TIMI-90248 format. One record per residue: residue number from 1; x, y, z of N, C-alpha, C in turn. Coordinates in Angstrom, 1 decimal. Layout:
% TIMI-90248
   k n_east n_north   n_up ca_east ca_north  ca_up c_east c_north   c_up
 NUM      X       Y      Z       X        Y      Z      X       Y      Z
...
END
This chain:
% TIMI-90248
   k n_east n_north   n_up ca_east ca_north  ca_up c_east c_north   c_up
   1   -9.2    33.3  -54.6    -9.3     33.7  -53.2  -10.1    32.6  -52.5
   2  -11.2    32.3  -53.1   -12.1     31.3  -52.5  -11.4    29.9  -52.3
   3  -10.6    29.6  -53.3    -9.9     28.3  -53.2   -8.9    28.3  -52.1
   4   -8.3    29.4  -51.8    -7.3     29.6  -50.7   -8.0    29.5  -49.4
   5   -9.2    30.1  -49.3   -10.0     30.0  -48.1  -10.4    28.6  -47.8
   6  -10.9    27.9  -48.9   -11.3     26.5  -48.7  -10.1    25.7  -48.2
   7   -8.9    25.9  -48.8    -7.7     25.1  -48.4   -7.4    25.4  -47.0
   8   -7.5    26.7  -46.6    -7.2     27.1  -45.2   -8.2    26.4  -44.2
   9   -9.5    26.4  -44.6   -10.5     25.7  -43.8  -10.2    24.2  -43.7
  10   -9.9    23.6  -44.8    -9.5     22.2  -44.8   -8.3    21.9  -43.9
  11   -7.3    22.8  -44.0    -6.1     22.6  -43.2   -6.4    22.8  -41.8
  12   -7.3    23.8  -41.4    -7.7     24.0  -40.0   -8.5    22.8  -39.5
  13   -9.3    22.2  -40.3   -10.1     21.1  -39.9   -9.2    19.9  -39.7
  14   -8.3    19.7  -40.6    -7.3     18.6  -40.5   -6.5    18.8  -39.2
  15   -6.1    20.0  -39.0    -5.3     20.3  -37.8   -6.1    20.0  -36.5
  16   -7.4    20.3  -36.5    -8.2     20.0  -35.3   -8.4    18.5  -35.1
  17   -8.5    17.8  -36.2    -8.6     16.3  -36.1   -7.3    15.7  -35.6
  18   -6.2    16.2  -36.1    -4.9     15.7  -35.6   -4.7    16.0  -34.1
  19   -5.1    17.2  -33.7    -5.0     17.6  -32.3   -5.9    16.7  -31.4
  20   -7.1    16.4  -31.9    -8.0     15.5  -31.1   -7.3    14.1  -31.0
  21   -6.8    13.6  -32.1    -6.1     12.3  -32.1   -4.9    12.3  -31.2
  22   -4.2    13.4  -31.2    -3.0     13.5  -30.3   -3.5    13.5  -28.8
  23   -4.5    14.3  -28.5    -5.0     14.3  -27.1   -5.5    12.9  -26.7
  24   -6.2    12.2  -27.6    -6.6     10.8  -27.3   -5.4     9.9  -27.1
  25   -4.4    10.1  -27.9    -3.1      9.3  -27.8   -2.4     9.6  -26.4
  26   -2.4    10.9  -26.0    -1.8     11.2  -24.7   -2.6    10.6  -23.5
  27   -3.9    10.6  -23.7    -4.8     10.0  -22.6   -4.6     8.5  -22.6
  28   -4.5     7.9  -23.7    -4.3      6.4  -23.8   -2.9     6.1  -23.2
  29   -1.9     6.9  -23.5    -0.5      6.7  -23.0   -0.5     6.7  -21.5
  30   -1.2     7.7  -20.9    -1.3      7.8  -19.5   -1.9     6.6  -18.8
  31   -3.0     6.2  -19.4    -3.7      5.0  -18.9   -2.8     3.7  -18.9
  32   -2.1     3.6  -20.1    -1.2      2.4  -20.2    0.0     2.5  -19.3
  33    0.5     3.7  -19.1     1.6      3.8  -18.1    1.2     3.5  -16.7
  34    0.0     4.0  -16.3    -0.6      3.7  -15.0   -0.8     2.2  -14.8
  35   -1.2     1.5  -15.9    -1.4      0.1  -15.8   -0.1    -0.7  -15.7
  36    0.9    -0.2  -16.4     2.2     -0.8  -16.3    2.8    -0.7  -14.9
  37    2.6     0.5  -14.3     3.1      0.7  -12.9    2.4    -0.3  -12.0
  38    1.1    -0.4  -12.2     0.3     -1.3  -11.4    0.8    -2.8  -11.5
  39    1.0    -3.2  -12.7     1.5     -4.6  -13.0    2.9    -4.8  -12.4
  40    3.8    -3.8  -12.6     5.1     -3.9  -12.0    5.0    -4.0  -10.5
  41    4.2    -3.2   -9.9     4.0     -3.3   -8.5    3.5    -4.6   -8.0
  42    2.5    -5.2   -8.6     2.0     -6.5   -8.2    3.0    -7.6   -8.5
  43    3.8    -7.4   -9.6     4.9     -8.4   -9.9    5.9    -8.4   -8.8
  44    6.3    -7.2   -8.3     7.2     -7.1   -7.2    6.8    -7.8   -6.0
  45    5.5    -7.8   -5.7     4.9     -8.5   -4.5    5.1   -10.0   -4.7
  46    4.9   -10.5   -5.9     4.9    -11.9   -6.2    6.3   -12.5   -6.0
  47    7.3   -11.7   -6.2     8.7    -12.2   -6.0    9.1   -12.2   -4.5
  48    8.4   -11.6   -3.7     8.7    -11.5   -2.3    8.6   -12.8   -1.6
  49    9.4   -13.1   -0.7     9.4    -14.4    0.0    8.1   -14.4    0.8
  50    7.3   -15.4    0.5     6.0    -15.6    1.2    6.3   -16.0    2.7
  51    7.3   -16.7    3.0     7.6    -17.1    4.4    7.9   -15.8    5.2
  52    8.7   -14.9    4.6     9.0    -13.7    5.4    7.8   -12.8    5.7
  53    6.9   -12.7    4.7     5.7    -12.0    4.9    4.8   -12.7    6.0
  54    4.7   -14.0    5.9     4.0    -14.8    6.9    4.5   -14.5    8.3
  55    5.9   -14.5    8.4     6.5    -14.3    9.7    6.2   -12.9   10.2
  56    6.3   -11.9    9.4     6.0    -10.6    9.9    4.5   -10.4   10.3
  57    3.6   -10.9    9.5     2.2    -10.8    9.8    1.9   -11.6   11.1
  58    2.5   -12.8   11.3     2.2    -13.5   12.5    2.8   -12.8   13.7
  59    4.0   -12.2   13.6     4.5    -11.4   14.7    3.6   -10.2   15.0
  60    3.1    -9.5   14.0     2.3     -8.4   14.2    1.0    -8.8   14.9
  61    0.4    -9.9   14.5    -0.8    -10.4   15.2   -0.5   -10.8   16.6
  62    0.6   -11.5   16.8     1.0    -11.9   18.2    1.2   -10.6   19.1
  63    1.9    -9.6   18.6     2.1     -8.4   19.4    0.8    -7.7   19.7
  64   -0.1    -7.7   18.7    -1.4     -7.0   18.9   -2.2    -7.8   20.0
  65   -2.2    -9.1   19.9    -2.9     -9.9   20.9   -2.4    -9.7   22.3
  66   -1.1    -9.5   22.4    -0.5     -9.3   23.7   -0.6    -7.9   24.2
  67   -1.0    -7.0   23.3    -1.0     -5.6   23.6    0.4    -4.9   23.6
  68    1.3    -5.6   22.9     2.7     -5.1   22.9    2.8    -4.0   21.8
  69    3.4    -2.9   22.2     3.6     -1.8   21.3    4.6    -2.1   20.2
  70    5.3    -3.2   20.2     6.2     -3.5   19.1    5.4    -3.7   17.8
  71    4.1    -4.0   18.0     3.3     -4.2   16.8    3.4    -3.0   15.9
  72    3.5    -1.8   16.5     3.5     -0.5   15.6    4.8    -0.4   14.9
  73    5.9    -1.1   15.4     7.2     -1.0   14.6    7.1    -1.9   13.4
  74    6.2    -2.8   13.3     6.1     -3.7   12.1    5.2    -3.1   11.0
  75    4.5    -2.0   11.4     3.6     -1.4   10.4    4.4    -0.9    9.2
  76    5.5    -0.2    9.3     6.2      0.3    8.1    6.8    -0.9    7.3
  77    7.1    -2.0    8.0     7.6     -3.2    7.3    6.5    -3.8    6.5
  78    5.3    -3.9    7.0     4.2     -4.4    6.3    3.9    -3.5    5.1
  79    3.9    -2.2    5.3     3.6     -1.3    4.2    4.6    -1.5    3.1
  80    5.9    -1.7    3.4     6.9     -1.9    2.4    6.7    -3.3    1.7
  81    6.4    -4.3    2.5     6.2     -5.7    1.9    5.0    -5.7    1.0
  82    4.0    -4.9    1.3     2.7     -5.0    0.5    2.7    -3.9   -0.6
  83    3.8    -3.1   -0.7     3.9     -2.1   -1.7    2.7    -1.1   -1.6
  84    2.4    -0.6   -0.5     1.3      0.3   -0.3    1.6     1.6   -0.9
  85    0.6     2.3   -1.5     0.8      3.6   -2.0    0.7     4.6   -0.9
  86    0.9     5.9   -1.1     0.9      6.9    0.0   -0.5     6.9    0.7
  87   -1.6     6.9    0.0    -2.9      6.9    0.6   -3.1     5.7    1.5
  88   -2.8     4.5    0.9    -3.0      3.3    1.7   -2.1     3.3    2.9
  89   -0.8     3.8    2.8     0.1      3.8    3.9   -0.4     4.7    5.0
  90   -1.0     5.8    4.6    -1.5      6.8    5.6   -2.7     6.1    6.4
  91   -3.5     5.4    5.7    -4.6      4.7    6.4   -4.1     3.7    7.4
  92   -3.1     3.0    7.0    -2.6      1.9    7.9   -1.7     2.4    9.0
  93   -0.9     3.4    8.8     0.0      3.9    9.8   -0.7     4.7   10.9
  94   -1.8     5.2   10.6    -2.6      6.0   11.6   -3.2     5.0   12.6
  95   -2.8     5.1   13.8    -3.4      4.2   14.8   -4.8     4.6   15.2
  96   -5.7     3.6   15.2    -7.1      3.9   15.4   -7.4     3.8   16.9
  97   -6.4     3.3   17.7    -6.6      3.1   19.1   -5.9     4.3   19.9
  98   -6.6     5.0   20.7    -6.0      6.1   21.5   -4.9     5.5   22.4
  99   -3.8     6.3   22.6    -2.7      5.9   23.3   -3.0     5.3   24.7
 100   -3.9     6.0   25.5    -4.2      5.4   26.8   -4.8     4.0   26.7
 101   -5.6     3.7   25.7    -6.2      2.4   25.5   -5.1     1.4   25.1
 102   -4.1     1.9   24.3    -3.1      1.0   23.9   -2.2     0.6   25.1
 103   -2.0     1.5   26.0    -1.2      1.2   27.2   -2.0     0.3   28.1
 104   -3.3     0.5   28.2    -4.1     -0.4   29.0   -4.1    -1.8   28.4
 105   -4.2    -1.9   27.1    -4.2     -3.2   26.4   -2.8    -3.9   26.6
 106   -1.8    -3.1   26.6    -0.4     -3.7   26.8   -0.3    -4.2   28.2
 107   -0.9    -3.5   29.2    -0.8     -4.0   30.6   -1.7    -5.2   30.7
 108   -2.8    -5.3   30.1    -3.7     -6.5   30.2   -3.0    -7.7   29.5
 109   -2.4    -7.4   28.4    -1.7     -8.5   27.7   -0.5    -9.0   28.5
 110    0.2    -8.2   29.2     1.3     -8.6   30.1    0.8    -9.4   31.3
 111   -0.3    -8.9   31.8    -1.0     -9.6   33.0   -1.4   -11.0   32.5
 112   -2.0   -11.1   31.4    -2.5    -12.3   30.8   -1.3   -13.3   30.7
 113   -0.2   -12.8   30.1     1.0    -13.7   30.0    1.5   -14.1   31.3
 114    1.5   -13.3   32.3     1.9    -13.6   33.6    1.0   -14.7   34.2
 115   -0.3   -14.5   34.1    -1.2    -15.5   34.6   -1.1   -16.9   33.9
 116   -0.7   -16.8   32.6    -0.5    -18.1   31.9    0.8   -18.7   32.3
 117    1.7   -18.0   33.0     2.9    -18.5   33.5    4.1   -18.4   32.5
 118    3.9   -17.6   31.5     5.0    -17.5   30.5    6.2   -16.7   31.1
 119    6.0   -15.9   32.0     7.1    -15.1   32.7    8.0   -14.4   31.7
 120    7.4   -13.9   30.6     8.2    -13.2   29.6    8.9   -14.0   28.6
 121    8.9   -15.4   28.7     9.5    -16.3   27.8    8.7   -16.3   26.5
 122    9.4   -16.5   25.4     8.8    -16.7   24.1    8.1   -18.0   24.1
 123    6.8   -18.0   23.6     6.0    -19.2   23.6    6.6   -20.2   22.7
 124    7.3   -19.8   21.7     7.9    -20.8   20.8    8.9   -21.7   21.4
 125    9.5   -21.2   22.5    10.5    -22.0   23.2    9.9   -23.1   24.0
 126    8.6   -23.1   24.2     7.9    -24.2   24.9    7.6   -25.3   24.0
 127    7.7   -25.2   22.7     7.3    -26.2   21.8    8.4   -27.3   21.7
END
């Protein structure tokens, strides 16, 4: 009877060790899968056309400087190009400038363009 109890205890101990190893294996698998997703995401960004990203960023900056509300239409494009996750996307998509100030900025940008004599023409056509 004692031998059976010892064998049962040894089997239980072996079972606990195997369970611990299995838990560690699951945890390691999760870490590795997360790292693979991260690497795949960064690899996707490296294949993107640098010229296209540059163009979108420059347009975004130009619109922001002019106070043009079109800048907000480029935010989802930038989020996609940069492969932002949901938390990052939420941070970027939320406008930090209240709407009345955005409208005032837009009016000031338009007035500045008028004073410079651009009359609504694209500055790149002057080059």
